[in-house]
Structures are given as C-alpha cells and as structure tokens.
N, C-alpha and C positions, 0 to 999 in steps of 0.2 A: 796693930797698925792704926794710925790716926785717921780721923774722918777726912782730913785734907788729902791724905795720900790715897784714900779709897775713892775719892770723888771722881777722878777720870775713869776708873773702872766702872763705877756705878752708872755714869753717863753713857758709856759704851753699852753696858748691859741693857739699860732701859730703851736706848735708841734703836738698838739692832736686834737684841735677843728676844725681847718681849713680843714684837710683831709676829715673829715666826713661831715662837714656842707657846705663846699664850693665846693666840687666835685660833679659831676653828677653821683651819685652812682647807679649802676644797681641793681635793686631788684632781687635777685636770684630766688625768688619764682614765678616770672612771674606774671600772672594775677590771680585774685581770682576766677573768674567764668570760662566760656568757650566761645570761638568764633569759629564759623563754616563758612568758606568761600568756595565758589565754583565758577568756571568759568561759570557755566550754570545758567541761570535765574531760572530754575526749575530743581532740581537735586534730584531724589528719595532717594538715600542713605543718602545724607546730611539732607534732611527733616526728615528722620527716626531717625537719630542721634539727631537732634534738639529736636524732640519729646521725645526721651529717656532721654535726659539731663534736660528736663523741670520739672522733679520731679514727685512724686506719684500723686499729685493733681495739674496738670499743669494749669497755667493761661497764655495763649498765646496771644500775640498781633502781628498782621501783619500791619506794618506801611508803607504807600506809601509816599515817600519823594518828588514826583513831580506830576504834573497833567496830564502826558501823558497817552494816552489810552493803550499803550503797558504795562506800569507799572501796570495799573489797571487790565488788563487782567492777567498778571503774578501773581498779588496778589490774584485774585479770584481763580486761579488754585492752588496756594499754600494753600489757606484756604480750598479748596475742599479736597486736599490730606490729610491735617492735620485732617480734620473733620472725615475722615475714621477711625481715632484712637479713635473716640467717646470722644473727648475732650469736657467737659462740659462748660468750660470757654474759649472762643476763640473770639477775636474781630479783624475785619478788619477796620482800621482807616486811614484817610487822615490827613494832617497837620492842616487843618482848623477845625477839630473836637475839641470841648471843653472837650472831654474825654481823650485826648492824655496823658496829664501830669499824671493824677491819674492812668491811665491804665498802663503806664510804671512803675510807682512807685510800683505797686502791682504785676507786671508780673513776672513769673518765666522763660519766654522765649519771646524774641522779634526778629521777622524777619523783616529786612528792605528791601524795594523794591524801586528801582530807576534806572534811566538810566545814570545819571551824577554823578561821584565821588564827585564833588564839593557840591552836594546837602547834603551830610553827613557832610562835613566840616562846611557848613553854617547853618545846622539845629539848630533851636532855642531850641530844646530839647536835644542837645548834652550832656550837663552836666547830665541830667537825665539818658541818655543812659550809660554814664560812671558809674554813681552810680549803675545802674542795674548790671553791671559787678562786681562791688565791693561787692555786696551782693550775689555773687556766682550764679547768674542766667546765662542763655545762650543767646548769641546774634548771629544771622545768617544773611547772605546776599549772593547774587549771581550776576553774570554778571559783567559789568563794574563798578558797585558800589563798588566792593571789593577794588578797588584802593584807595578809600577814607579812608580806614582803616590805611594806612601808615602814616609816620611822616609828609609828606607834606599835609596830609588831617586832619583827626580827631585824629590821634595818638593812636587809640584804640589798634592796634597791635604793641606792644613795639619795638622800634628800627628798624622798617621795611620800605622797599619800596615794594609795591605790584604792579605787572604788569599783566594785563589781556592779553590773547592771541591775542585779536584784537587791542591792543594799539600799538602805534609807539614805536620804540626803543629809549630809552633815556639813557644818561650816568648816571651810578649809583654814588651816593654820598659816599665818604669815611666815614667809621664809621657806615654804615648801613648794614643790611642784606636784600638782595632782593629776593623776591619770585615771580617767573614767572609761571603763571598758564596756562598750555596747555588746549586744549579743553577736556572737561570731567573730569578735575582735581578738587579735593576738599581737604581741609585741616582743621583739628581740632586742636585748641590750648586749652589745659586745664592746668591751672597752668603754668608749664614750658615745659610740654610734648607736642610734636607735632606728629600728625599721618596723613598720606595722606589717602584719600578715592578714590574710583572709579578707572577707567581705565586710566585716564589721568595723566601726570607727573607734579610734581611741582619741578622746578629747583631752588635751593637755591644758591645764589652767594655771595662771599666776594670779595671786590675790591683788586687789587694788591697793595703792598706797596713797599718800597725800597728794602726789603729783602725777600719778599714772592710773588709768582705768584698768579694770580687770582685763586680762589678756587670755585669749583662747586660741589654741592651734589644733586643727583637726588633722589627724593622721588617718588616711584612708587609701583607696585604690589610686586616687589621683595624686596625692601628696603623702608619701610614705615615710620620709626621713626626718629626723630631728637630732639635735646634739645635746647630750646630757649635760655637759659642762656649761654650755651657754645658758641652758635653762636654770641650772643651779646658781650660776653667777647672777642671773636676772632675779631669781627669787630672793637671794641674799641681799641684793641691792635694794629691793622693795621693802625689805625688813630693816633697813638702815637709813642713814641720812639721805635726803633727796639728792640725786645727781642727774644732770648737772645742777649745781646750786644756783640760786637766783643771782648771786653776786660772786664772782671769782676774785681771787687775789690778782694783783696787777701782773701782767706778763713782763717780767724783767728777770735777768740773771744777775743776782747780787754779786756773786763771785764766780770766776771762771768764765768759760765761753761755750756756747752751743753753735755747732755748724750743722745746718739742716739742708740736705741736698735732695732735689726732686727726682732722682733716679737718672738713668742713662750714664754717659761718660762723665767721670769725675774730673773737674777742672784741676789741672796740674798745680796751679798756684794755690788752690784751696788745700790740696793735700800737703803741700809744702808748709803752708801756714799752720795746719793741724799739728804737724810734727814740731814746729817751732814753739807753738804755745805749750805743747806737752813737755817741753824741755830740751828739744834738739837732740844732741848726741847723748843726753842723759834721760831721754824720754822712756817711760815704761808704758807700752801700749797694750791694751786688751782688745782682741778681736772677737766679736760675738756673732757667729753665723747662725744663731738660734732660729731665725725666721724661715730657713729653708728646710726642705725635707731631709731626713737622715742621709739619703743617697747623694745629696749635693754638698754635704758639709766639707768634704775634702777639697772641693773647688775653691774654697775661701783661702786656700794657701797662697793664691796669687796676690790677694790684697795684703796679706801679712808680709809677703816678700817685697811688695811695693813700699810699705812703711819702713822696712829694713833698708831699702835702697835710698830712702830719703833721710837716713841717718839715725833712726831710733835705736837706742841701746838695747832695749828688750821689747820683743813682740811675742805675745802669748795668745794662742787661739783657745777659747773656752767654748766647747761645743755642747756641753751637757745641758739637759733640760729638766732633769728630775730634781726634787728638793734635796735629796741626799747628795747630789753632785753640786748643785748651785750653792747650797749652804754648807758644803763640806769644807774642812780645814784648808785643803789645797786651793780651792777657788777663792776663799775669803782672804787668804794670805796674799794671793796675786792681786786681788782688787784693792787691798790695803795700800800696796805700793804703786798702784796705777796712777799715771798722770794724764792719760788719755784713753778714751773708750770709743770703739767703733761698733756701731750697730748696722749690720748688713741688711740686704734686701730679702724679699720673700713675702711671707704673710705675717702681718703684725700681731695677730692673735697669738702666735707662738711665743712672742716675747711676754705677753700677759701671762700665759700659762706657766712659763718658766720662772718669772721674777715677782709675781704678785705676793705680797706679804712675806718677803724674805729678808734676811740679813744682807744678802748681796745687793739688793736695791738700796738699802741704807748706805752701803759703802760706795755705790755709784754716785749718790748725791754728795758724798764726802769728797769725791774727786773734784767736783765743781767748787765746793766750799774751800778747798785747798788751792784754788786758782787754776785747776786743770781744765781739760776740754773734753766734751762729748760730741762726736760727729756720727751722723747716720745718713743713709740714702734710701729712697723708696720706702719700704716698710720701716726702715731704720730712721726715716724722717718723721713719719706719722706717729711712731711710738713715743717720740719726745714730748708730744703735746699732752695737756691735761685731758682734753676730750679726744677720744680715738675714733676715727672714721674708718669705714670698710673693715670692721673687726669680725664680721660673721665667719666662723670656721667653715660654713657650707658654701661660701662664695663671696667675692669681693664687691658685689654690686650694691649691697646694703650699706648705705652711708651711716645709719644710726642703728647699730645692731645691739639691741638690749642684751645685757650680760657682758658685752665687750665694748663698753663705751668709755672705760677708764684707761687712759694711757699711763705711761710711767711718770708723767707730770713734771718733767724738768723745766718746761716752759708753761707757766700757769695761764689759764683763761683763754687758751687758743685751741683750734683744731687745724691740723696740717694735712693737706692732700698733696699728692705728687703725680708725676707724669702729666702735668696739668694741661697745658695747651696742646700737647701732642695727642692726648686722648680726649680732648674737648670736654673737660670735666667742670666747666664753668657753672652749669646749672646744678650739678651734683652738690657742690659746696654751698651754693645759694640755698638749697633746701635745708641744710643744717642750720644756717644762721637765721633763716626764716622761722624755724621752730624754736631755736634757742638764741634770741638776739643778744644775749649777754656774752656769747662766744665771739671772739675775733677769728674769722676764717682766714687761713693762709694757704694759697695754692702756689706750688712751686714747679716751674718748668724743668724739663730734663737738662742736665748739664749746668744746672744753676744752683747756687748756694745762698742761703740766708745765714749770715754770721751774726749771732746775737751776743751782745755784751752790754750789761746794764739794761736800760729800757729801749735800746736802739738796735735795729737790724740793718746790716749792710748787705747789699746784693752783689754777688760776684758770679761770673760765668756768662754763658752765651744767651741765656733766656731772661725771663722776667719772674718776679714774684708778685702775686695778686692778692690784695687785702680786701676782705669783706667786713664791713662795719654797719650793722643794722641799727645802730644808734643814730646814724645820719639818715635824713630823709632822702629817698631816691625816687625820682619820677619813673613811671612805668617804662617809658621809652629810653630812659638813660641807662648807661652802663652802671651796673650795681656793684662795682668793685673798682679799686684803684690799683694801677700797675706801676711797679718800680723796676727799672732796668739796671744794667751793670754799672756799679759805682754809686748807685742811688742808696738812700737811707730812709728808714721808716721808724717813727716814734711809736712804739707798741703801746705804751701806757696812754698817751694822748691820742692815739689812733689817727695820726696824720703823716702825710708825706713830707719829709724834710728836704729831699732832693730826689727828683724822679729818675735820675741816672740816664743811661743810654740804652735804648731798646733796639736790638737788631731786627731787621725785617725777617719775617717767617714765611715759609711756603704754606700752601693750603693746609689747614688743620685736619687731622684725622678724626673720623667719627669715633 
C-alpha cells in the first residue's frame, strides 16, 4: 500500500488511538474492592470494618509476611479479635504454608502482617493479592507495612506514597499523592471514596508546581472524607503543563456550532435549530446522559423522543461511562456518523471521568469539524468550556476544584456556569475570573441558550447571558459583568457586546 493511501489511516491513528492507548490514563473508578490501612499494628476500629466488608459469609486469611516473633504475636492477636465475631472460616498462615495460594484465591478478606514494607513488594503472592482486590474483596494491613502499598512498593494503593508516623521524612515525588499516617490513624479506600477512622490524622499532600503551592488536606474526626480520583487528577496536573495557562486560544468555533443552555426548560426554537443544524431529517443525534447517576439514566429517554419528534432520522442514547464502553467499537462507530451531540444535565465531573483521554472525545471534536453541532444544558453546558467550574465530586459549591478544572474544551478560553440568575451565582463566577483573569467567564440563565458560531455568541431564550472580562477595568461599585438578552450578540474573541438584545424583567432572585 502506498504512503498516500496510508495517510488517512495514520492520521486517524495518531489523532484518536494514541491519546487513549499511549497515555497512562487514570481509572476514575479507583479500585474494585476495599483497602484498610492503619498506623497501628492492631487497631480495633479498622479490624471491625475489615470484618464488616468481608461479606455475609466471610472467608478471612491472616498472612504473616516475615518470620519475626513480633509479627507472629500481632497476627495471633488479630486472629483472636476477629474470632470474637464468630467467623467460621478463618486462617492464620505464614508464607511457607502450601495453603496460601488457594486460601487467597477464595478469601473475601485478607489481612497482611509484617514489619518491613519491602516484604509486601517482594511477596511471591503479590499477583494473587492484586487479584483479590479486583474481585471486590477487602485487604488490610497495619504498622510500617502500610508503606509497602504505595507506588514505590506494591502499588496496591493507586498513585500514592504512604508514610508511617515512625518513618523518616523523605522528599515526595511529583505526580503522586502522599498520605502521612499519624499515631492512631486509619484510612479506608473503597472504589474511589476515602474515609479516615480513629482519632489520629491522615495528612494528604500534593507537591508544589510552578504555578501552585504545596497543598495539604487533613483527614480527621472533623473532616473525614476525600476523593481518590480528584487527588490523582490534581497530582498528575501538577506534574504536567500549568493549567489554566497564562494565555488561552481564542474562544471561537471554527467549524460547526455550539449551543450552550443554562438549565431549566429548553427553548423549543433552540431544539428545532439544533436538529436543523445537525441535518434535519437526515440528522444522526447522540444523547449522552452521562452526568446523572445510574438510577436516572432511563429518564433521558424523554429527550431522545423529543429529538425524534423534531424530525431527527437517528437518535442513539449512549449511557456508558467505562473506558471499555466509551472506546468500544459500538460507541465509536455511532460517534463517527453523528452530526449532533447532546450533553445532558447532572454533575459535570462524570463527563470528565468518562471521556478524558479517549478516542471518543476526538470523535466528538470531529463532529464540529464536519460542520455538526454540540448542545448541552446545565452540566452539559459547563463541560463544553475549556475551564470547568463546580467540578468537585464531593459537592458542587467549589468553583475551582483542583483535579477537575479541565472541561472537554469545545470552546477555548472560557468558563461556563449555569442556573445563573435563578441561583444568584454572580459572585461565584466573579471569584474564578478574579483568580484567573485570562478566562472569559460566561454565566447563563435558565431557559436561555448561547449559540456560538465562529467568534460570536447569539443569545436565545427567556433570560440573559452574563460575560465577565477582567481584562477591563471595573470600579468597585460598578457591575463587574455585561449582560446580553434575547436576540443579542457577543464577540467572544474581542470580548465586547455587539448587540445587548432584549432582557425580560425577572422576579426576585433566589439565594
């Protein structure tokens, strides 16, 4: 085959396959089972949780990784405490036992005992231990051994460095999350959710970068929860190019159209326009309900039916979130023929989890390049921006959630907030542009759409769109944004109102 004939294939390969296959993609789901780590060799609350997570018919193995008398004593104490729960199937084993392999393979809970973190890294049964986690069992350990769970040891605790209170201080590697366990501290990791136990503190650290200071989060009795994926994303971002950059690309849509809706009722005329741009009766629409919990996915059938009623030839709902689904042959084939994509409401971080570093995201951008259209409302509005607001998986009040600051970037150089006037979010978006004045802030009211083609945004619907530009000088008493109403237009690159449009009078704003 000639090089000319190979060229289209090579372009596709490097544009779409390499980001997904060549990058070290973080699995947002975390681990499949559970890990319990404690700074104490024997910790009552940790052992109770270990038993609770071991299932209705627990099969528990206590495995001693070294031959020290101290480890044997600790293991015997642990077995004694677990036996009080009247566990029918419980074994205490050493590495030289011929029962270790089969016992781990059938165990619902495995507690490791040892004095040296290297004993876990060098354990000949490490692959079996990893398999145990993958089948949703629980793994526990205490004392200095917990340091062996980090990336310099077994790597069982993803992206982490773990430091016991008795260990010497060492410099943290960039790109990692470090967990320092004080005396009496314990931590549970289930999936991506982390929770501290006991009275001791777990200090969580991110290394400084060129643009960010060192960050510490303290997990204790007052604040016990953290999100593994957000921390890993934040650590990876600190190890890469600064984000947001000092200078963004201009906010323009070179080809195709973006329709960004601020939530609430969707204007009928906007829906009709979406279908027309996508090809009318030849449109192939993809509906992405990704941002809602699994229990609500079926509810998105109504929006799919609405698009069908407006004349779309093909409407397909893609509700998968895992990499195997999103980058599977079926999804990619559907996205290749898509002329329009709908991003639904919910929580925008779920879009990041599903589509970051995927071939699917490359094909979404191709929809625009081919002259198609992308539309989204609420979370589906914010995700279209390059800078993502309200991305914290633990709650939507954090405007700048490190680890979840990157949107899908269909519109460069902007941050989009929604439900704007209705939830009185004016000061929220102001805080973003105050910190990052290079960002153009866009706040969109409910029932209102910003339709972007080229460098110009047209406002449609009952409310307004509010633009925040910190490149302009604003007096303290003056309104720090410009509002554009129905029929109005805003030049995104030049950051100026072309036509203010018509603004409908609003009732009292909600807090």
